[in-house]
GUVEX-547815 format. One record per residue (C-alpha): residue number from 1; residue in three letters; x, y, z. Coordinates in Angstrom, 3 decimals. Example, Ala and Ser with C-alpha at 12.3 -4.5 7.8 and 13.67 -1.06 7.14 Angstrom:
2
1 ALA 12.300 -4.500 7.800
2 SER 13.670 -1.060 7.140
***
This chain:
334
1 MET -19.148 21.646 -4.178
2 THR -15.497 22.645 -3.669
3 VAL -15.295 24.109 -7.169
4 LEU -18.590 26.015 -6.840
5 ILE -17.482 27.619 -3.573
6 ALA -14.166 28.626 -5.136
7 PHE -15.920 29.994 -8.259
8 LEU -18.347 32.182 -6.321
9 ALA -15.567 33.468 -4.068
10 ASN -13.360 34.322 -7.060
11 VAL -16.121 36.167 -8.935
12 LEU -16.975 38.337 -5.920
13 VAL -13.318 39.020 -5.211
14 ALA -12.543 39.780 -8.876
15 ILE -15.312 42.388 -9.059
16 ALA -14.154 44.070 -5.847
17 LYS -10.490 44.073 -6.947
18 THR -11.349 45.509 -10.355
19 VAL -13.266 48.412 -8.793
20 ALA -10.427 49.004 -6.321
21 ALA -7.817 48.908 -9.105
22 ILE -9.704 51.601 -11.033
23 ILE -10.077 53.825 -7.974
24 THR -6.532 53.417 -6.598
25 SER -4.554 53.137 -9.867
26 SER -2.457 50.459 -8.121
27 ALA -0.430 48.062 -10.282
28 SER -0.612 45.448 -7.539
29 MET -4.415 45.715 -7.486
30 VAL -4.508 45.315 -11.275
31 ALA -2.422 42.154 -10.897
32 GLU -4.730 40.868 -8.182
33 ALA -7.807 41.608 -10.308
34 ALA -6.268 39.685 -13.220
35 HIS -5.431 36.886 -10.799
36 SER -9.014 36.571 -9.554
37 TRP -10.572 36.759 -13.028
38 ALA -8.162 34.053 -14.204
39 ASP -9.123 31.881 -11.227
40 ALA -12.839 32.437 -11.884
41 GLY -12.422 31.370 -15.508
42 ASN -10.357 28.443 -14.332
43 GLU -13.192 27.166 -12.151
44 ILE -15.442 26.991 -15.234
45 PHE -12.924 24.710 -16.925
46 LEU -12.712 22.591 -13.767
47 LEU -16.501 22.217 -13.721
48 ILE -16.343 21.062 -17.350
49 ALA -13.531 18.674 -16.373
50 ASP -15.679 17.141 -13.638
51 ARG -18.652 16.678 -15.957
52 GLN -16.643 15.275 -18.865
53 GLY -14.632 12.940 -16.680
54 ALA -17.782 11.496 -15.071
55 ARG -19.269 10.298 -18.379
56 LYS -19.823 6.544 -18.558
57 LYS -17.720 4.377 -20.832
58 ASP -19.150 3.296 -24.172
59 GLU -18.111 1.339 -27.256
60 ARG -15.915 4.159 -28.571
61 HIS -14.312 4.752 -25.189
62 PRO -14.083 1.381 -23.413
63 LEU -11.983 2.897 -20.609
64 GLY -14.339 5.801 -20.089
65 TYR -13.881 9.545 -20.505
66 GLY -11.864 10.125 -17.345
67 ARG -8.740 11.404 -19.102
68 SER -10.719 14.317 -20.542
69 ALA -10.758 15.727 -17.001
70 PHE -6.968 15.958 -17.136
71 VAL -7.160 17.715 -20.514
72 TRP -9.644 20.359 -19.322
73 SER -7.635 20.875 -16.147
74 LEU -4.549 21.367 -18.300
75 ILE -6.381 24.053 -20.288
76 ALA -7.363 25.709 -17.006
77 ALA -3.730 25.728 -15.864
78 PHE -2.666 27.398 -19.127
79 GLY -5.372 29.991 -18.441
80 ILE -3.761 30.833 -15.106
81 PHE -0.413 31.234 -16.856
82 THR -1.615 33.445 -19.696
83 ALA -4.459 35.472 -18.153
84 GLY -2.913 35.716 -14.710
85 ALA 0.859 35.415 -14.731
86 ILE 1.747 37.087 -18.026
87 VAL -0.712 39.975 -17.590
88 SER 0.525 40.673 -14.054
89 ILE 4.215 40.539 -14.965
90 MET 3.830 42.670 -18.105
91 HIS 1.738 45.296 -16.308
92 GLY 4.269 45.437 -13.472
93 ILE 7.161 45.933 -15.898
94 GLN 5.267 48.741 -17.642
95 GLU 4.686 50.464 -14.303
96 LEU 8.305 50.237 -13.107
97 GLY 9.089 53.711 -14.424
98 SER 5.870 55.290 -13.191
99 ASP 5.870 57.727 -10.296
100 GLU 2.082 57.889 -9.988
101 PRO 1.043 57.419 -6.345
102 VAL -1.575 54.946 -5.183
103 GLU -4.766 56.873 -4.532
104 SER -7.052 56.026 -1.605
105 PRO -4.915 53.102 -0.344
106 VAL -7.468 52.494 2.405
107 ILE -9.879 51.213 -0.249
108 ALA -7.204 48.782 -1.458
109 TYR -6.604 47.517 2.084
110 ILE -10.338 47.000 2.695
111 VAL -10.801 45.074 -0.545
112 LEU -7.688 42.980 0.102
113 GLY -8.926 42.222 3.614
114 ILE -12.356 41.128 2.394
115 ALA -10.727 39.071 -0.350
116 PHE -8.458 37.410 2.217
117 VAL -11.486 36.326 4.259
118 LEU -13.324 34.918 1.211
119 GLU -10.270 33.186 -0.227
120 GLY -9.372 31.933 3.231
121 ALA -12.780 30.320 3.639
122 SER -12.418 28.519 0.303
123 PHE -8.850 27.425 1.069
124 THR -9.816 26.223 4.544
125 GLN -12.490 23.983 3.045
126 ALA -9.991 22.510 0.577
127 LEU -7.328 22.143 3.274
128 ILE -9.635 20.341 5.721
129 ARG -10.740 17.926 3.039
130 SER -7.154 17.297 1.898
131 ARG -5.950 16.693 5.456
132 ARG -8.759 14.241 6.133
133 LEU -8.070 12.240 2.985
134 ALA -4.308 12.351 3.566
135 ARG -4.743 11.111 7.139
136 GLU -6.950 8.243 5.955
137 ARG -4.202 7.188 3.551
138 GLY -1.330 7.625 5.982
139 SER 0.196 10.410 3.910
140 SER 1.209 14.007 4.510
141 THR -1.149 16.669 3.208
142 TRP 1.480 17.975 0.770
143 ASP 2.244 14.539 -0.691
144 PHE -1.449 13.760 -1.012
145 VAL -2.259 16.987 -2.877
146 ILE 0.715 16.552 -5.218
147 GLU 0.097 12.874 -5.978
148 THR -3.688 12.682 -6.037
149 SER -5.412 11.909 -9.299
150 ASP -8.196 14.302 -8.226
151 THR -7.076 17.176 -10.412
152 THR -9.931 19.422 -9.252
153 LEU -8.989 19.222 -5.594
154 ARG -5.335 19.917 -6.393
155 ALA -6.188 22.914 -8.578
156 VAL -8.475 24.515 -5.985
157 PHE -5.950 23.885 -3.207
158 PHE -3.052 25.566 -4.998
159 GLU -5.131 28.356 -6.518
160 ASP -6.496 29.381 -3.134
161 ALA -3.088 29.082 -1.480
162 ALA -1.581 31.280 -4.207
163 ALA -4.456 33.744 -3.822
164 LEU -3.766 34.179 -0.111
165 ILE -0.031 34.665 -0.692
166 GLY -0.758 37.096 -3.541
167 LEU -2.997 39.181 -1.303
168 VAL -0.218 39.472 1.267
169 ILE 2.243 40.489 -1.468
170 ALA -0.137 43.097 -2.887
171 GLY -0.942 44.560 0.524
172 GLY 2.722 44.661 1.502
173 SER 3.737 46.315 -1.774
174 ILE 1.141 49.056 -1.390
175 ALA 2.156 49.585 2.246
176 ILE 5.853 49.908 1.346
177 HIS 4.971 52.274 -1.497
178 GLU 2.902 54.378 0.871
179 ALA 5.668 54.412 3.517
180 THR 8.566 55.210 1.171
181 GLY 6.818 57.219 -1.507
182 GLU 8.509 55.022 -4.144
183 ALA 5.982 53.855 -6.746
184 VAL 8.359 51.134 -7.910
185 TRP 7.301 48.953 -4.974
186 ASP 3.740 48.788 -6.250
187 ALA 5.032 47.635 -9.640
188 VAL 7.303 45.089 -7.981
189 GLY 4.246 43.704 -6.182
190 SER 2.510 43.139 -9.517
191 ILE 5.560 41.316 -10.888
192 LEU 5.842 39.106 -7.786
193 VAL 2.163 38.156 -8.019
194 GLY 2.724 37.216 -11.665
195 ILE 5.730 35.061 -10.802
196 LEU 3.712 33.331 -8.076
197 LEU 0.952 32.521 -10.561
198 ALA 3.498 31.250 -13.085
199 VAL 4.953 28.826 -10.528
200 VAL 1.495 27.470 -9.642
201 ALA 0.531 27.183 -13.324
202 VAL 3.705 25.267 -14.215
203 LEU 3.140 22.890 -11.286
204 LEU -0.465 22.180 -12.324
205 ILE 0.484 21.839 -16.000
206 GLY 3.177 19.318 -15.095
207 ARG 0.894 17.156 -12.963
208 ASN -1.893 17.088 -15.568
209 LEU 0.567 16.225 -18.339
210 ALA 1.876 13.351 -16.228
211 PHE -1.610 11.841 -15.912
212 ILE -2.435 12.413 -19.584
213 VAL 0.761 10.707 -20.753
214 GLY 0.342 7.983 -18.148
215 THR 1.798 7.823 -14.656
216 SER 2.461 4.718 -12.631
217 ALA 0.495 3.956 -9.497
218 SER 2.217 4.561 -6.199
219 PRO 3.946 1.578 -4.534
220 GLN 1.405 1.833 -1.700
221 LEU -1.561 1.540 -4.066
222 ARG 0.089 -1.307 -5.963
223 SER 0.693 -3.223 -2.722
224 ARG -2.870 -2.686 -1.545
225 VAL -4.377 -3.881 -4.809
226 GLY -2.055 -6.882 -4.858
227 ARG -2.842 -7.845 -1.271
228 ALA -6.576 -7.519 -1.873
229 LEU -6.343 -9.745 -4.953
230 LEU -4.413 -12.406 -3.058
231 GLU -6.955 -12.430 -0.262
232 ALA -9.782 -13.185 -2.683
233 PRO -10.883 -16.822 -2.233
234 ALA -10.756 -17.442 -5.982
235 ILE -7.159 -16.229 -6.478
236 GLU -4.129 -18.290 -5.476
237 ARG -1.277 -16.317 -7.089
238 VAL -0.650 -13.020 -8.888
239 THR 2.226 -13.058 -11.392
240 TYR 1.607 -9.754 -13.185
241 LEU -0.099 -6.533 -12.127
242 HIS -0.536 -3.306 -14.077
243 ILE -2.453 -0.338 -12.657
244 GLU -3.154 2.735 -14.760
245 TYR -5.084 5.929 -14.094
246 VAL -7.762 6.481 -16.738
247 GLY -9.296 9.484 -14.979
248 PRO -9.596 11.121 -11.563
249 ASN -10.169 8.292 -9.088
250 ARG -10.582 5.807 -11.953
251 LEU -8.272 2.823 -12.432
252 PHE -7.596 0.299 -15.195
253 ILE -6.269 -2.967 -13.757
254 VAL -4.580 -5.730 -15.731
255 ALA -3.392 -8.832 -13.885
256 GLU -2.255 -12.362 -14.513
257 ILE -3.510 -14.714 -11.816
258 ASP -3.622 -18.359 -10.892
259 LEU -7.093 -19.448 -9.837
260 SER -7.455 -21.846 -6.957
261 GLY -8.555 -25.370 -7.823
262 ASP -8.166 -27.368 -11.036
263 GLU -11.307 -26.986 -13.109
264 ARG -12.100 -27.480 -16.782
265 GLU -11.263 -24.698 -19.237
266 HIS -14.902 -23.637 -19.665
267 ASP -15.450 -23.386 -15.905
268 VAL -12.168 -21.527 -15.399
269 ALA -13.118 -18.941 -18.017
270 ARG -16.449 -18.373 -16.317
271 ARG -14.838 -17.992 -12.888
272 LEU -12.263 -15.594 -14.325
273 ARG -14.996 -13.365 -15.703
274 GLU -16.849 -13.463 -12.399
275 VAL -13.733 -12.240 -10.595
276 GLU -13.363 -9.424 -13.141
277 ARG -16.938 -8.303 -12.509
278 GLN -16.353 -8.321 -8.759
279 ILE -13.283 -6.123 -9.159
280 GLU -15.120 -3.751 -11.514
281 ALA -17.880 -3.394 -8.946
282 HIS -15.512 -1.225 -6.902
283 GLU -16.285 2.467 -7.377
284 VAL -12.781 3.430 -8.497
285 VAL -12.203 0.587 -10.982
286 GLU -13.192 1.439 -14.545
287 THR -12.116 -1.852 -16.125
288 ALA -10.311 -4.993 -14.972
289 VAL -8.718 -7.509 -17.350
290 LEU -7.498 -10.815 -15.934
291 SER -5.674 -13.678 -17.612
292 LEU -4.282 -16.954 -16.328
293 SER -0.697 -17.284 -15.151
294 VAL 1.801 -19.781 -16.540
295 ASP 3.042 -22.373 -14.038
296 ASP 6.718 -21.346 -14.175
297 GLU 6.052 -17.609 -13.733
298 PRO 7.236 -16.291 -10.350
299 SER 4.627 -14.975 -7.941
300 LEU 4.630 -11.299 -7.041
301 GLU 5.188 -10.423 -3.399
302 PHE 3.185 -7.747 -1.625
303 GLY 4.096 -6.598 1.867
304 ARG 1.971 -7.680 4.792
305 ASP 2.020 -5.083 7.535
306 ALA -0.474 -3.951 10.145
307 GLU -2.317 -1.963 7.507
308 ALA -2.529 -5.045 5.304
309 LEU -4.140 -7.004 8.108
310 ASP -6.784 -4.303 8.422
311 TYR -7.585 -4.790 4.758
312 VAL -7.874 -8.528 5.230
313 ASP -10.379 -7.999 8.018
314 GLN -12.473 -5.843 5.694
315 LEU -12.604 -8.388 2.898
316 ARG -15.987 -9.891 2.186
317 ALA -17.043 -12.748 -0.066
318 GLY -15.335 -12.663 -3.438
319 VAL -13.064 -9.721 -4.196
320 ALA -13.555 -6.766 -1.854
321 ILE -10.733 -4.458 -2.870
322 GLU -9.935 -1.567 -0.578
323 LEU -8.199 0.735 -3.052
324 ASP -6.864 3.470 -0.819
325 ASP -5.696 5.471 -3.807
326 PRO -4.246 8.924 -2.966
327 GLY -6.696 10.217 -5.552
328 VAL -9.808 8.474 -4.290
329 VAL -12.311 10.905 -2.820
330 ASP -15.816 10.725 -1.523
331 ASP -17.946 11.998 -4.404
332 ALA -20.651 12.977 -1.971
333 GLN -18.253 15.616 -0.658
334 ARG -17.889 17.336 -4.035
***
């Protein structure tokens, strides 16, 4: 839902900015039009990312297709850089020597104002959702958006934030140009919008590359998974724990555990598989692989704070893992 709202807003804004750019001959409006068209195209890639990443695992992809979401989001980020940043910067540089005035600046202001309202509505929706999820995880909104494995939410958040800042830059550049009579300010506005888009694109590219290559889970998530495992009636110790993102809000868990009791090998194997199935029943766990610990291996320690006690209270029969991953979102909210 977040992506669809952003897509519709960007298409409407892009059309309005394009018409205004033709009428006003403003370099800043050209940059803003390129910005909005790049964002609109970007939303298409994000929709593809959501669909591809949601595909169920099969024999050829035992860990699912989640990482394809990072790949499509990476392509979208490159689109912002090429179609938005480079076009805006190059057009601004070309217009630096121009002395052509901005015609009908009132039209530019009206379009920028309408665009600000539409982009603001989309950003507000993304901001409210990010704040709610960050608060639930005891994190700041900024840290949550940066660290989340939900690449779609991060992209929409930063795109809309950049759009609002770009609108202010474009409006200010046209106003200064109109006040001073110096056309260079309009060109400078186009260049600044391009630089802004480049910064956002590089940030998004970097985060998607990190998840594609493989990024470690946060210490908070690791502690929560470890505590939940230890509170399971069937598990006595955890001596090894590996958590890997295999897609937005999808985890691959590998652990070495010591089962409670002293049963025969056949019974232990059956119990081990039952625990794996219970872990995989959680909505964010793609696959869990458990093996038995060796007696002389040291046990891992996971902090027990007030938050940990809350998790214990929420545990049900078997393994009820509360994975409060910074990237876990309520799919019903999409």
